[in-house]
N, CA, C and O atoms as a GROMACS GRO file, in nm:
protein
  184
    1MET      N    1  -1.868  -2.534   6.835
    1MET     CA    2  -1.773  -2.633   6.789
    1MET      C    3  -1.640  -2.533   6.694
    1MET      O    4  -1.670  -2.454   6.604
    2ASN      N    5  -1.537  -2.553   6.728
    2ASN     CA    6  -1.421  -2.492   6.689
    2ASN      C    7  -1.315  -2.593   6.592
    2ASN      O    8  -1.245  -2.684   6.635
    3ILE      N    9  -1.325  -2.556   6.473
    3ILE     CA   10  -1.240  -2.622   6.385
    3ILE      C   11  -1.134  -2.534   6.316
    3ILE      O   12  -1.153  -2.436   6.244
    4GLU      N   13  -1.003  -2.598   6.358
    4GLU     CA   14  -0.888  -2.552   6.309
    4GLU      C   15  -0.886  -2.536   6.150
    4GLU      O   16  -0.956  -2.595   6.067
    5GLU      N   17  -0.779  -2.434   6.128
    5GLU     CA   18  -0.755  -2.395   5.990
    5GLU      C   19  -0.694  -2.539   5.928
    5GLU      O   20  -0.732  -2.586   5.821
    6GLU      N   21  -0.604  -2.593   6.004
    6GLU     CA   22  -0.530  -2.712   5.985
    6GLU      C   23  -0.628  -2.821   5.916
    6GLU      O   24  -0.611  -2.866   5.803
    7GLN      N   25  -0.738  -2.857   6.006
    7GLN     CA   26  -0.811  -2.975   5.978
    7GLN      C   27  -0.894  -2.927   5.842
    7GLN      O   28  -0.914  -3.006   5.749
    8ILE      N   29  -0.940  -2.792   5.839
    8ILE     CA   30  -0.984  -2.737   5.701
    8ILE      C   31  -0.916  -2.784   5.581
    8ILE      O   32  -0.961  -2.847   5.485
    9GLN      N   33  -0.793  -2.740   5.606
    9GLN     CA   34  -0.701  -2.762   5.501
    9GLN      C   35  -0.682  -2.887   5.468
    9GLN      O   36  -0.665  -2.906   5.348
   10GLU      N   37  -0.680  -2.983   5.540
   10GLU     CA   38  -0.670  -3.146   5.538
   10GLU      C   39  -0.781  -3.186   5.455
   10GLU      O   40  -0.774  -3.270   5.366
   11VAL      N   41  -0.893  -3.115   5.494
   11VAL     CA   42  -1.022  -3.184   5.416
   11VAL      C   43  -1.033  -3.117   5.293
   11VAL      O   44  -1.097  -3.182   5.210
   12ILE      N   45  -0.980  -2.983   5.244
   12ILE     CA   46  -0.952  -2.949   5.124
   12ILE      C   47  -0.870  -3.019   5.042
   12ILE      O   48  -0.896  -3.032   4.923
   13ASP      N   49  -0.764  -3.070   5.099
   13ASP     CA   50  -0.658  -3.135   5.022
   13ASP      C   51  -0.725  -3.283   4.976
   13ASP      O   52  -0.719  -3.327   4.862
   14ASP      N   53  -0.780  -3.338   5.072
   14ASP     CA   54  -0.836  -3.468   5.048
   14ASP      C   55  -0.944  -3.457   4.944
   14ASP      O   56  -0.952  -3.548   4.861
   15LEU      N   57  -1.040  -3.339   4.938
   15LEU     CA   58  -1.116  -3.326   4.807
   15LEU      C   59  -1.056  -3.298   4.708
   15LEU      O   60  -1.112  -3.338   4.606
   16GLN      N   61  -0.936  -3.231   4.690
   16GLN     CA   62  -0.881  -3.205   4.586
   16GLN      C   63  -0.832  -3.323   4.517
   16GLN      O   64  -0.844  -3.337   4.395
   17ASP      N   65  -0.774  -3.414   4.597
   17ASP     CA   66  -0.726  -3.549   4.556
   17ASP      C   67  -0.824  -3.617   4.517
   17ASP      O   68  -0.793  -3.674   4.412
   18THR      N   69  -0.935  -3.641   4.551
   18THR     CA   70  -1.060  -3.705   4.508
   18THR      C   71  -1.102  -3.660   4.390
   18THR      O   72  -1.131  -3.747   4.307
   19LYS      N   73  -1.115  -3.532   4.354
   19LYS     CA   74  -1.159  -3.473   4.245
   19LYS      C   75  -1.029  -3.499   4.127
   19LYS      O   76  -1.051  -3.522   4.008
   20ASN      N   77  -0.917  -3.492   4.176
   20ASN     CA   78  -0.816  -3.521   4.037
   20ASN      C   79  -0.834  -3.656   4.017
   20ASN      O   80  -0.827  -3.692   3.900
   21THR      N   81  -0.860  -3.754   4.116
   21THR     CA   82  -0.862  -3.884   4.077
   21THR      C   83  -0.999  -3.895   3.966
   21THR      O   84  -0.979  -3.947   3.856
   22LEU      N   85  -1.121  -3.849   3.998
   22LEU     CA   86  -1.223  -3.821   3.925
   22LEU      C   87  -1.211  -3.788   3.788
   22LEU      O   88  -1.272  -3.844   3.697
   23ILE      N   89  -1.112  -3.676   3.772
   23ILE     CA   90  -1.078  -3.630   3.645
   23ILE      C   91  -0.995  -3.724   3.559
   23ILE      O   92  -1.020  -3.743   3.440
   24GLU      N   93  -0.908  -3.774   3.615
   24GLU     CA   94  -0.801  -3.848   3.558
   24GLU      C   95  -0.875  -4.001   3.510
   24GLU      O   96  -0.830  -4.071   3.419
   25ASN      N   97  -0.999  -4.036   3.594
   25ASN     CA   98  -1.049  -4.164   3.548
   25ASN      C   99  -1.190  -4.138   3.468
   25ASN      O  100  -1.264  -4.236   3.460
   26ASP      N  101  -1.234  -4.019   3.410
   26ASP     CA  102  -1.347  -3.975   3.346
   26ASP      C  103  -1.437  -4.009   3.453
   26ASP      O  104  -1.488  -4.120   3.447
   27GLY      N  105  -1.469  -3.930   3.553
   27GLY     CA  106  -1.575  -3.949   3.643
   27GLY      C  107  -1.678  -3.871   3.612
   27GLY      O  108  -1.656  -3.796   3.517
   28ALA      N  109  -1.805  -3.863   3.670
   28ALA     CA  110  -1.916  -3.800   3.639
   28ALA      C  111  -1.892  -3.653   3.642
   28ALA      O  112  -1.814  -3.610   3.727
   29GLU      N  113  -1.940  -3.587   3.576
   29GLU     CA  114  -1.877  -3.426   3.564
   29GLU      C  115  -1.974  -3.361   3.692
   29GLU      O  116  -1.925  -3.276   3.766
   30TRP      N  117  -2.081  -3.398   3.706
   30TRP     CA  118  -2.159  -3.342   3.818
   30TRP      C  119  -2.102  -3.374   3.972
   30TRP      O  120  -2.123  -3.302   4.069
   31ILE      N  121  -2.040  -3.472   3.972
   31ILE     CA  122  -1.969  -3.505   4.101
   31ILE      C  123  -1.832  -3.414   4.115
   31ILE      O  124  -1.809  -3.348   4.216
   32ILE      N  125  -1.753  -3.419   4.011
   32ILE     CA  126  -1.653  -3.334   3.996
   32ILE      C  127  -1.688  -3.173   4.027
   32ILE      O  128  -1.616  -3.113   4.107
   33ASP      N  129  -1.786  -3.114   3.973
   33ASP     CA  130  -1.850  -3.002   3.971
   33ASP      C  131  -1.892  -2.954   4.130
   33ASP      O  132  -1.870  -2.843   4.180
   34ASP      N  133  -1.955  -3.063   4.189
   34ASP     CA  134  -2.029  -3.063   4.344
   34ASP      C  135  -1.897  -3.046   4.415
   34ASP      O  136  -1.889  -2.945   4.484
   35ILE      N  137  -1.773  -3.141   4.409
   35ILE     CA  138  -1.662  -3.143   4.504
   35ILE      C  139  -1.584  -3.004   4.479
   35ILE      O  140  -1.519  -2.957   4.573
   36SER      N  141  -1.589  -2.935   4.349
   36SER     CA  142  -1.530  -2.797   4.305
   36SER      C  143  -1.625  -2.701   4.409
   36SER      O  144  -1.574  -2.618   4.484
   37LYS      N  145  -1.723  -2.717   4.404
   37LYS     CA  146  -1.810  -2.617   4.495
   37LYS      C  147  -1.776  -2.639   4.637
   37LYS      O  148  -1.754  -2.542   4.709
   38VAL      N  149  -1.770  -2.770   4.686
   38VAL     CA  150  -1.754  -2.752   4.841
   38VAL      C  151  -1.605  -2.710   4.854
   38VAL      O  152  -1.580  -2.643   4.954
   39ILE      N  153  -1.527  -2.732   4.790
   39ILE     CA  154  -1.388  -2.676   4.804
   39ILE      C  155  -1.387  -2.555   4.810
   39ILE      O  156  -1.329  -2.508   4.908
   40SER      N  157  -1.447  -2.466   4.716
   40SER     CA  158  -1.440  -2.328   4.692
   40SER      C  159  -1.496  -2.284   4.838
   40SER      O  160  -1.443  -2.201   4.912
   41LYS      N  161  -1.597  -2.350   4.861
   41LYS     CA  162  -1.673  -2.295   4.996
   41LYS      C  163  -1.581  -2.307   5.132
   41LYS      O  164  -1.568  -2.222   5.220
   42LEU      N  165  -1.530  -2.415   5.126
   42LEU     CA  166  -1.433  -2.421   5.249
   42LEU      C  167  -1.302  -2.316   5.232
   42LEU      O  168  -1.261  -2.251   5.328
   43GLU      N  169  -1.249  -2.311   5.113
   43GLU     CA  170  -1.128  -2.210   5.102
   43GLU      C  171  -1.209  -2.071   5.148
   43GLU      O  172  -1.144  -1.992   5.217
   44ASP      N  173  -1.327  -2.042   5.119
   44ASP     CA  174  -1.361  -1.920   5.159
   44ASP      C  175  -1.374  -1.879   5.301
   44ASP      O  176  -1.392  -1.765   5.343
   45LEU      N  177  -1.362  -1.995   5.372
   45LEU     CA  178  -1.372  -1.979   5.534
   45LEU      C  179  -1.226  -1.901   5.588
   45LEU      O  180  -1.224  -1.842   5.696
   46PHE      N  181  -1.132  -1.908   5.516
   46PHE     CA  182  -1.028  -1.855   5.547
   46PHE      C  183  -1.009  -1.703   5.539
   46PHE      O  184  -0.902  -1.653   5.571
   0.00000   0.00000   0.00000
């Protein structure tokens, strides 16, 4: 399976938006932390 960098970047952007929304709305800290970890792992693929 070949995933293009552009597709990965779109996922990172979507996750970042979700994380920002959770932060703005005082979302559960563990969810924000988990999303941050996923974003970091995806960014490491580059």
